[in-house]
Legacy VTK file of the C-alpha trace (Angstrom):
# vtk DataFile Version 3.0
C-alpha trace
ASCII
DATASET POLYDATA
POINTS 224 float
143.511 91.905 121.662
143.168 95.038 123.766
140.508 97.579 122.921
142.954 100.179 121.664
144.898 97.875 119.388
144.384 97.850 115.638
144.764 95.245 112.963
144.749 95.266 109.179
142.102 93.712 106.968
141.523 93.676 103.226
138.038 94.172 101.805
136.900 93.609 98.225
135.314 96.474 96.352
132.952 93.792 94.987
132.182 90.893 97.298
132.048 88.016 94.837
134.724 89.075 92.358
138.373 87.969 92.496
140.416 90.581 94.375
141.472 92.974 91.649
139.909 95.926 93.446
140.674 96.011 97.147
140.817 98.512 99.965
143.225 98.285 102.873
141.660 99.195 106.192
142.728 99.619 109.767
140.262 98.011 112.145
140.444 99.624 115.556
138.312 98.341 118.405
137.765 101.780 119.922
137.603 104.085 116.920
136.037 102.022 114.142
137.362 101.590 110.601
139.678 103.930 108.738
140.818 103.586 105.105
144.595 103.589 104.748
144.917 103.106 101.007
142.979 101.850 98.020
143.970 100.534 94.620
142.069 98.958 91.769
142.639 97.190 88.477
140.552 95.370 85.926
137.808 93.167 87.360
137.972 89.492 86.445
135.113 87.131 85.703
134.184 84.877 88.619
134.882 81.843 86.441
138.146 83.115 84.995
141.370 81.352 86.019
143.396 83.301 88.531
146.526 84.525 86.718
148.411 84.856 90.007
148.306 81.124 90.785
151.187 80.256 88.455
153.103 83.197 89.859
152.483 81.922 93.390
153.661 78.427 92.480
156.852 79.790 90.961
157.448 82.032 93.963
157.056 79.218 96.478
159.284 76.851 94.530
161.971 79.494 94.067
161.887 80.292 97.785
161.866 76.788 99.248
162.763 74.030 96.798
166.548 74.216 97.012
166.761 74.101 100.823
163.585 72.198 101.761
163.142 69.979 98.672
159.466 70.930 98.533
157.286 72.056 95.638
153.853 73.643 95.505
151.626 71.692 93.106
148.296 72.616 91.552
145.790 69.840 92.324
142.531 68.827 90.660
140.889 67.420 93.774
141.272 67.713 97.559
144.475 69.165 99.031
147.128 66.854 100.429
150.759 66.938 101.555
152.864 64.157 100.024
156.412 63.484 101.247
159.123 62.348 98.861
159.076 58.669 97.968
160.653 56.186 95.547
158.663 57.636 92.641
158.963 61.376 93.387
162.185 62.707 94.870
160.722 65.854 96.411
157.938 66.721 98.854
154.688 68.113 97.410
152.144 70.543 98.803
149.109 69.843 96.627
146.429 72.535 96.830
142.793 72.231 95.761
141.434 72.977 92.300
144.020 75.625 91.455
142.628 78.069 94.044
144.979 80.788 95.283
143.446 80.753 98.778
143.781 76.972 99.026
147.473 77.265 98.154
148.048 79.820 100.923
146.186 77.650 103.409
148.189 74.519 102.595
151.460 76.464 102.705
150.536 77.751 106.167
150.195 74.183 107.471
153.575 73.301 105.975
155.170 76.308 107.671
154.119 74.969 111.071
154.888 71.274 110.549
158.159 70.065 112.066
160.787 67.895 110.387
159.292 64.582 111.522
155.773 65.597 110.475
157.017 66.588 107.032
158.096 62.984 106.397
154.469 61.791 106.715
151.517 62.064 104.328
149.334 64.964 105.465
151.845 65.362 108.313
150.460 62.214 109.949
147.171 63.849 110.912
143.730 62.366 110.332
141.295 64.884 108.898
137.816 64.833 110.416
135.540 65.570 107.434
132.587 67.901 107.032
129.683 66.927 109.288
131.509 67.350 112.617
129.543 67.611 115.856
130.120 70.467 118.326
133.060 68.823 120.117
134.729 67.791 116.869
134.238 71.267 115.423
135.720 72.901 118.530
138.795 70.667 118.204
139.051 71.431 114.481
138.982 75.167 115.146
141.534 74.843 117.940
144.147 73.272 115.666
143.308 75.650 112.803
143.965 78.911 114.680
147.712 79.129 114.008
147.615 77.985 110.363
144.808 80.396 109.550
146.592 83.256 111.316
149.586 82.604 109.082
147.302 82.306 106.068
145.825 85.711 107.010
149.316 87.223 106.960
150.039 85.564 103.594
146.775 86.976 102.261
147.631 90.496 103.382
151.082 90.159 101.855
149.442 89.083 98.576
147.127 92.096 98.532
144.001 89.982 98.926
140.998 89.547 101.189
141.067 86.946 103.949
138.133 85.015 105.359
138.391 82.293 107.989
137.334 78.772 107.068
135.223 76.802 109.546
134.625 74.114 106.905
131.582 72.371 108.411
128.629 72.977 106.111
126.820 69.766 107.052
127.581 69.634 110.775
127.220 71.710 113.922
126.800 75.431 113.334
130.237 76.996 113.872
130.823 80.212 115.799
132.410 82.046 112.868
132.734 85.353 114.717
134.358 83.732 117.729
136.741 81.751 115.559
137.633 84.886 113.610
138.478 86.669 116.879
140.735 83.782 117.914
142.552 83.774 114.577
142.857 87.560 114.709
144.366 87.395 118.204
146.887 84.798 117.046
147.812 86.967 114.075
148.463 89.840 116.451
150.638 87.557 118.604
152.680 86.538 115.567
153.056 90.190 114.554
154.223 91.083 118.056
156.510 88.104 118.677
157.518 86.896 115.230
156.279 84.300 112.739
157.696 80.786 112.305
160.827 80.903 110.169
159.447 79.572 106.887
156.296 81.668 107.258
158.376 84.808 107.758
160.438 83.990 104.659
157.330 83.547 102.545
155.672 86.702 103.860
158.738 88.644 102.719
158.696 86.870 99.348
155.000 87.711 98.861
155.591 91.369 99.757
158.317 91.620 97.162
156.359 89.740 94.480
153.027 91.538 94.902
154.297 94.986 95.825
152.617 95.193 99.226
154.087 96.880 102.271
155.758 94.796 104.984
153.489 93.886 107.882
155.962 95.442 110.302
155.609 98.846 108.615
151.849 98.591 108.449
151.726 97.621 112.097
153.717 100.735 112.987
151.097 102.781 111.159
148.365 101.286 113.367
150.160 102.535 116.452
150.710 106.063 115.085
LINES 1 225
224 0 1 2 3 4 5 6 7 8 9 10 11 12 13 14 15 16 17 18 19 20 21 22 23 24 25 26 27 28 29 30 31 32 33 34 35 36 37 38 39 40 41 42 43 44 45 46 47 48 49 50 51 52 53 54 55 56 57 58 59 60 61 62 63 64 65 66 67 68 69 70 71 72 73 74 75 76 77 78 79 80 81 82 83 84 85 86 87 88 89 90 91 92 93 94 95 96 97 98 99 100 101 102 103 104 105 106 107 108 109 110 111 112 113 114 115 116 117 118 119 120 121 122 123 124 125 126 127 128 129 130 131 132 133 134 135 136 137 138 139 140 141 142 143 144 145 146 147 148 149 150 151 152 153 154 155 156 157 158 159 160 161 162 163 164 165 166 167 168 169 170 171 172 173 174 175 176 177 178 179 180 181 182 183 184 185 186 187 188 189 190 191 192 193 194 195 196 197 198 199 200 201 202 203 204 205 206 207 208 209 210 211 212 213 214 215 216 217 218 219 220 221 222 223
């Protein structure tokens, strides 16, 4: 990203509370941070179920099930992608523990996976678990840049705060700031050149469902 370019971020009014009070900022490398708009609503308990999760599930299924035979499913354990089989006639994106952010992350991976990958459990990839060494962590971050850039766009379109996931609590210390810059740069590339088709469809669906402004309009504001 060039020094004069700007990008949008969402920041909670309270750091550890679900995002019912958020501010929308423009982050500009040369001029600092400027508030564009702010809205608030009732604050939820940290332990309260997120009422938007069911809405998100319904939105995804309404957008994609008919054409792509894929459903978003609330999971009780770790996330997984399960292709259709003899027992279940449709593909399933299972997200972790009913978390909104987990759902967006798993959807972002699905939006990148090609047709052949979508016929395989977890798209045919082996997940290297927590506890990765420096080389393994670098590889993990490399393959996570595009999905997390798409997840960032989904998060903005949902009116929520995004934070990158380096997901290596028990391994080599990740360079969170560097990874964030890489994801941010990829987000800017997608905004300049276009998102993958399914990602673009879902961004539009999220805008309409959550009443946020299209990224294209917000991006024009950054250039004004």
